[in-house]
VMD Tcl script that draws the C-alpha trace (Angstrom):
set ca {
  {83.04 -45.33 4.90}
  {84.52 -47.22 1.95}
  {84.58 -45.58 -1.47}
  {83.84 -47.77 -4.49}
  {84.26 -46.47 -8.04}
  {82.05 -48.33 -10.54}
  {82.66 -48.05 -14.28}
  {80.34 -49.43 -16.92}
  {76.79 -49.69 -18.13}
  {73.70 -47.87 -16.89}
  {70.38 -48.93 -18.43}
  {66.68 -48.10 -18.26}
  {64.71 -51.34 -17.86}
  {61.15 -51.96 -19.01}
  {59.97 -55.10 -17.25}
  {57.09 -57.32 -18.36}
  {55.86 -59.92 -15.86}
  {54.75 -63.10 -17.63}
  {53.48 -66.55 -16.74}
  {56.12 -67.98 -19.09}
  {59.04 -66.45 -20.94}
  {58.15 -65.75 -24.62}
  {59.42 -68.43 -26.99}
  {57.50 -68.01 -30.23}
  {57.11 -65.10 -32.74}
  {53.55 -64.23 -31.75}
  {51.61 -61.88 -29.44}
  {51.95 -62.24 -25.64}
  {50.11 -60.54 -22.78}
  {51.89 -59.46 -19.61}
  {50.43 -59.91 -16.13}
  {52.33 -56.90 -14.83}
  {54.64 -54.09 -15.92}
  {57.06 -51.62 -14.35}
  {60.12 -49.56 -15.22}
  {63.30 -48.95 -13.27}
  {67.02 -48.39 -13.64}
  {69.32 -51.28 -14.44}
  {72.73 -51.98 -15.88}
  {75.63 -53.93 -14.44}
  {77.84 -51.20 -12.99}
  {74.89 -48.94 -12.12}
  {73.10 -51.62 -10.09}
  {76.38 -52.60 -8.43}
  {76.79 -48.95 -7.41}
  {73.32 -48.94 -5.85}
  {74.23 -52.10 -3.92}
  {77.38 -50.41 -2.61}
  {75.35 -47.45 -1.34}
  {72.77 -49.71 0.31}
  {75.64 -51.45 2.13}
  {76.92 -48.17 3.52}
  {79.66 -47.33 1.04}
  {80.12 -44.25 -1.11}
  {79.67 -45.16 -4.78}
  {80.75 -43.12 -7.77}
  {79.44 -44.26 -11.16}
  {81.36 -43.63 -14.37}
  {79.16 -44.29 -17.37}
  {78.17 -43.03 -20.82}
  {74.63 -41.84 -21.52}
  {72.88 -40.25 -24.44}
  {71.07 -36.93 -24.44}
  {67.65 -38.60 -24.43}
  {64.73 -39.28 -22.09}
  {66.10 -42.67 -21.04}
  {69.33 -41.01 -19.96}
  {67.42 -38.52 -17.83}
  {65.45 -41.33 -16.18}
  {68.63 -43.30 -15.47}
  {70.50 -40.37 -13.95}
  {67.60 -39.13 -11.82}
  {66.89 -42.56 -10.34}
  {70.55 -43.15 -9.48}
  {70.64 -39.84 -7.61}
  {67.55 -40.92 -5.68}
  {69.43 -44.04 -4.56}
  {72.35 -41.88 -3.40}
  {74.85 -42.78 -6.13}
  {77.36 -40.06 -7.07}
  {76.64 -39.45 -10.78}
  {79.33 -36.81 -11.33}
  {81.28 -39.35 -13.40}
  {78.48 -39.80 -15.97}
  {79.24 -38.30 -19.38}
  {76.38 -37.24 -21.67}
  {76.94 -37.59 -25.43}
  {74.90 -35.67 -27.98}
  {73.00 -37.53 -30.72}
  {73.39 -40.80 -28.84}
  {70.83 -43.15 -27.30}
  {71.23 -44.33 -23.73}
  {71.20 -48.07 -23.13}
  {67.78 -49.55 -22.48}
  {66.34 -53.03 -22.11}
  {63.17 -55.08 -22.33}
  {62.97 -57.75 -19.63}
  {60.51 -60.63 -19.35}
  {60.23 -62.17 -15.87}
  {58.35 -65.47 -15.54}
  {56.29 -66.78 -12.60}
  {59.38 -68.42 -11.04}
  {61.42 -65.22 -11.13}
  {63.69 -66.17 -14.04}
  {64.28 -63.46 -16.62}
  {65.04 -62.94 -20.29}
  {66.74 -59.68 -21.26}
  {67.08 -57.86 -24.58}
  {69.49 -54.92 -24.32}
  {70.17 -52.08 -26.75}
  {73.56 -50.35 -26.64}
  {74.13 -47.57 -29.13}
  {77.17 -48.42 -31.27}
  {77.56 -44.69 -32.01}
  {78.50 -43.97 -28.41}
  {82.17 -42.84 -28.46}
  {84.56 -45.46 -27.07}
  {87.53 -43.19 -26.38}
  {88.34 -42.76 -22.66}
  {89.96 -39.36 -23.28}
  {87.40 -37.60 -21.05}
  {88.19 -39.76 -18.01}
  {90.11 -38.23 -15.12}
  {92.09 -40.36 -12.67}
  {91.20 -37.97 -9.85}
  {87.97 -39.98 -9.42}
  {90.15 -42.66 -7.78}
  {91.26 -40.36 -4.95}
  {90.32 -42.06 -1.69}
  {88.94 -45.14 -3.48}
  {89.10 -48.50 -1.73}
  {88.05 -50.58 -4.74}
  {87.35 -50.20 -8.47}
  {84.58 -52.27 -10.06}
  {84.28 -52.50 -13.86}
  {81.91 -54.34 -16.13}
  {82.93 -55.16 -19.69}
  {80.49 -52.95 -21.61}
  {83.19 -50.32 -22.20}
  {86.59 -52.07 -22.28}
  {88.49 -48.97 -23.41}
  {87.41 -47.09 -20.31}
  {87.86 -50.09 -18.03}
  {91.42 -50.80 -19.20}
  {92.41 -47.15 -18.81}
  {91.02 -46.83 -15.29}
  {92.35 -50.23 -14.17}
  {95.85 -49.10 -15.19}
  {95.40 -45.95 -13.10}
  {94.09 -48.00 -10.16}
  {97.16 -50.25 -10.31}
  {99.42 -47.21 -9.96}
  {97.56 -46.39 -6.75}
  {97.41 -50.01 -5.45}
  {93.60 -49.97 -5.54}
  {92.10 -53.48 -5.92}
  {89.90 -54.09 -8.95}
  {86.82 -56.29 -9.41}
  {85.71 -57.26 -12.92}
  {82.17 -58.42 -13.71}
  {82.73 -60.72 -16.69}
  {79.59 -61.73 -18.57}
  {78.44 -62.43 -22.10}
  {78.71 -59.75 -24.75}
  {82.18 -58.56 -23.79}
  {85.06 -57.65 -26.07}
  {88.81 -57.54 -25.28}
  {88.25 -60.15 -22.59}
  {91.82 -61.43 -22.68}
  {93.17 -57.97 -21.91}
  {90.68 -57.36 -19.13}
  {91.26 -60.75 -17.51}
  {95.02 -60.23 -17.61}
  {94.71 -56.91 -15.74}
  {92.06 -57.59 -13.08}
  {92.65 -58.53 -9.44}
  {89.28 -60.21 -8.76}
  {87.67 -61.78 -11.83}
  {84.05 -62.72 -11.18}
  {82.55 -64.50 -14.21}
  {78.98 -65.49 -14.85}
  {78.84 -69.19 -15.72}
  {77.90 -68.54 -19.39}
  {80.66 -65.92 -19.57}
  {83.25 -68.29 -18.11}
  {82.28 -71.11 -20.47}
  {82.45 -68.84 -23.49}
  {85.80 -67.40 -22.45}
  {87.47 -70.74 -21.70}
  {85.57 -73.06 -24.07}
  {85.31 -75.44 -21.10}
  {81.99 -76.80 -19.82}
  {82.96 -78.21 -16.41}
  {83.34 -75.52 -13.75}
  {86.65 -76.82 -12.38}
  {88.23 -77.05 -15.83}
  {86.92 -73.62 -16.81}
  {88.21 -71.94 -13.64}
  {91.64 -73.50 -14.06}
  {91.80 -72.47 -17.71}
  {90.88 -68.89 -16.83}
  {93.46 -68.86 -14.03}
  {96.24 -69.48 -16.55}
  {95.46 -66.11 -18.12}
  {95.67 -63.95 -15.01}
  {97.47 -63.38 -11.72}
  {94.16 -62.35 -10.15}
  {91.63 -64.41 -8.19}
  {89.03 -66.22 -10.32}
  {85.38 -66.74 -9.33}
  {82.21 -67.86 -11.08}
  {78.63 -67.14 -10.01}
  {76.11 -69.88 -10.74}
  {72.75 -68.51 -9.64}
  {70.98 -70.88 -7.26}
  {74.13 -73.02 -7.08}
  {76.10 -70.23 -5.43}
  {79.68 -69.28 -6.18}
  {82.80 -71.32 -6.99}
  {86.36 -70.04 -6.88}
  {89.94 -71.25 -6.98}
  {92.02 -71.42 -3.81}
  {95.42 -72.29 -5.23}
  {94.59 -75.30 -7.38}
  {91.59 -76.28 -5.27}
  {88.03 -75.46 -6.34}
  {86.00 -74.13 -3.44}
  {82.25 -73.53 -3.21}
  {79.92 -71.27 -1.23}
  {76.26 -72.29 -1.67}
  {73.57 -69.74 -2.36}
  {71.11 -68.84 0.38}
  {67.66 -70.36 0.00}
  {64.94 -67.72 -0.48}
  {61.56 -67.42 -2.14}
  {62.65 -66.05 -5.52}
  {60.49 -63.32 -7.03}
  {62.88 -61.87 -9.63}
  {66.51 -62.74 -10.41}
  {67.08 -59.55 -12.47}
  {70.25 -57.82 -11.28}
  {71.28 -60.57 -8.86}
  {74.72 -60.92 -10.43}
  {75.22 -57.14 -10.50}
  {74.31 -56.91 -6.82}
  {76.67 -59.81 -6.01}
  {79.54 -57.95 -7.65}
  {78.75 -54.70 -5.87}
  {78.67 -56.52 -2.53}
  {81.90 -58.34 -3.39}
  {83.57 -54.98 -4.10}
  {82.43 -53.69 -0.70}
  {83.73 -56.82 1.01}
  {87.09 -56.50 -0.74}
  {87.28 -52.82 0.20}
  {86.71 -53.91 3.80}
  {89.53 -56.47 3.42}
  {87.35 -59.45 4.30}
  {88.81 -62.96 3.76}
  {87.71 -64.57 0.50}
  {85.26 -67.11 1.94}
  {83.63 -64.46 4.14}
  {83.49 -61.98 1.24}
  {81.70 -64.48 -1.00}
  {79.21 -65.49 1.70}
  {78.52 -61.78 2.26}
  {77.92 -61.22 -1.48}
  {75.77 -64.37 -1.75}
  {73.53 -63.13 1.06}
  {73.08 -59.67 -0.49}
  {72.24 -61.18 -3.91}
  {69.78 -63.65 -2.38}
  {67.86 -60.90 -0.59}
  {67.69 -58.90 -3.82}
  {65.84 -61.81 -5.45}
  {63.01 -61.64 -2.91}
  {61.53 -58.49 -4.51}
  {60.73 -57.45 -8.06}
  {63.18 -55.41 -10.11}
  {66.93 -55.22 -9.89}
  {67.22 -52.89 -6.88}
  {64.19 -52.85 -4.55}
  {65.33 -55.94 -2.67}
  {68.93 -54.86 -2.05}
  {69.30 -54.90 1.75}
  {70.90 -52.39 4.04}
  {73.34 -53.57 6.71}
  {70.67 -54.09 9.36}
  {68.50 -56.20 7.06}
  {71.54 -58.16 5.93}
  {72.69 -58.87 9.48}
  {69.24 -60.11 10.44}
  {69.09 -62.38 7.37}
  {72.57 -63.83 7.90}
  {71.80 -64.35 11.59}
  {68.79 -66.44 10.63}
  {71.01 -68.59 8.39}
  {73.96 -69.03 10.74}
}
mol new
graphics top color blue
foreach p $ca { graphics top sphere $p radius 0.5 }
foreach p [lrange $ca 0 end-1] q [lrange $ca 1 end] { graphics top cylinder $p $q radius 0.2 }
display resetview
């Protein structure tokens, strides 16, 4: 069994199902509502567990009701939460999500700026036996510290690079597998075309550079050549968490030493299946479900 260490954000999501995403400052009425855990690294950790790996989550939570909900749900999924640190007088991250009738979502996230940024409570022993380290960019101080420790141990690192990140140049320079969202890549490189943006990002790292593009699939650089793996076609119910799940699956594939093209197809399939059910986690497949799905799309 592979061991994946995931560092980053854990969130409590409150999801409103709508005919259309709100656009105007007025009152709207939801057609449905539910709550569940979210967050980039946390959802990636759940994906790792669903795919048969051991996942340890390192995250920062507040001493509030949202933090309790987040931690309890992660334990129910089988994620090792021993790396979660609880801070007094701090609010846990939480989000309001609007999902429209086509499954597209709009997310408003709150992260408490009072949450301490120092990584002085981290312990490198969490990396013992690890086959891959996955970090989002919500806590760059912690990510940079643990990436440095992973390098000492020759553990490959995957970075989920999205909007809202700070210290991106430092993170990109240190990562082994840099998987951008398309908005994140465009913001980082100031390039609109995918090929130009990937090549600009590649100049700032020795790692492999990828970009996820939703229904368009994933593009990456193979030397100086841009390669593409299309997304799987599914009936989309909810895209929330699809990128997080992709990154978790990519980390598992890298831990299993799969070739790049195979690893991306694997991650694309896992993310596609996630989109067939509401919420960020209910649709994440196990290995049997994944094998059946991929077999149908051979």
